[in-house]
C-alpha positions in Angstrom: 0.0 0.1 -0.2 1.3 3.5 -0.8 1.6 5.9 2.0 -0.1 8.8 -0.6 -2.6 9.5 -2.6 -3.6 12.5 -4.9 -7.3 13.0 -5.7 -9.4 15.3 -7.3 -12.5 16.2 -6.2 -15.1 19.3 -6.1 -16.3 21.7 -3.5 -19.9 20.9 -2.1 -22.3 23.2 -1.0 -21.0 24.7 1.6 -17.7 24.3 1.1 -17.8 21.2 2.0 -14.9 18.8 0.5 -15.2 15.0 0.4 -11.8 13.0 0.6 -12.1 8.6 0.7 -9.4 6.7 0.9 -10.8 3.4 2.4 -7.4 1.7 1.9 -5.7 3.6 4.8 -5.7 2.4 8.5 -8.4 3.6 10.6 -7.6 6.0 13.4 -4.5 7.6 11.3 -3.1 10.4 11.6 -2.4 12.2 7.5 -1.9 15.3 5.9 -4.3 17.4 3.6 -3.3 19.7 0.8 -5.9 21.6 -0.8 -5.0 23.5 -4.3 -7.4 25.0 -6.4 -6.6 24.5 -9.8 -6.6 27.0 -12.3 -9.6 28.0 -14.0 -9.8 28.0 -18.0 -9.9 31.3 -20.1 -10.5 31.3 -23.2 -7.2 32.2 -24.9 -6.8 34.6 -27.5 -4.1 35.7 -29.8 -2.7 39.3 -29.0 -3.9 40.4 -32.9 -7.7 39.3 -31.9 -8.1 41.3 -28.8 -6.2 44.2 -30.8 -8.8 44.1 -33.7 -11.4 44.7 -31.3 -9.7 47.9 -30.0 -10.8 51.2 -31.7 -9.1 51.9 -34.8 -8.7 47.7 -35.3 -4.6 46.7 -36.2 -2.7 49.9 -38.0 -0.7 47.2 -39.6 -1.5 44.0 -41.7 1.9 42.9 -42.8 5.7 43.6 -41.6 5.8 45.5 -45.1 3.1 47.8 -43.7 5.4 48.7 -41.0 8.4 48.7 -43.1 6.9 51.0 -45.2 5.3 53.1 -42.2 9.3 53.7 -40.3 10.2 54.7 -43.7 7.8 57.0 -44.5 8.5 58.5 -41.2 12.5 58.5 -41.5 12.2 60.1 -44.9 10.0 62.8 -43.0 12.9 63.9 -40.9 14.6 64.9 -43.7 12.5 67.6 -45.3 
């Protein structure tokens, strides 16, 4: 018999948590650690988030960025 268990359970009404280990000896002292599992959140790309912002995505490609910077640098020489 192994002396440890890793169990997953749900918090019940009233904050009750139930753990069953029928193969552990009755009256034996045990340590119990409770750790909340992370809530699954929807993963979205940065581009999707930026597309929802006012004005959307300014540049559609790397070439658009290069063109913008080239035009800005050219304006400094005027």
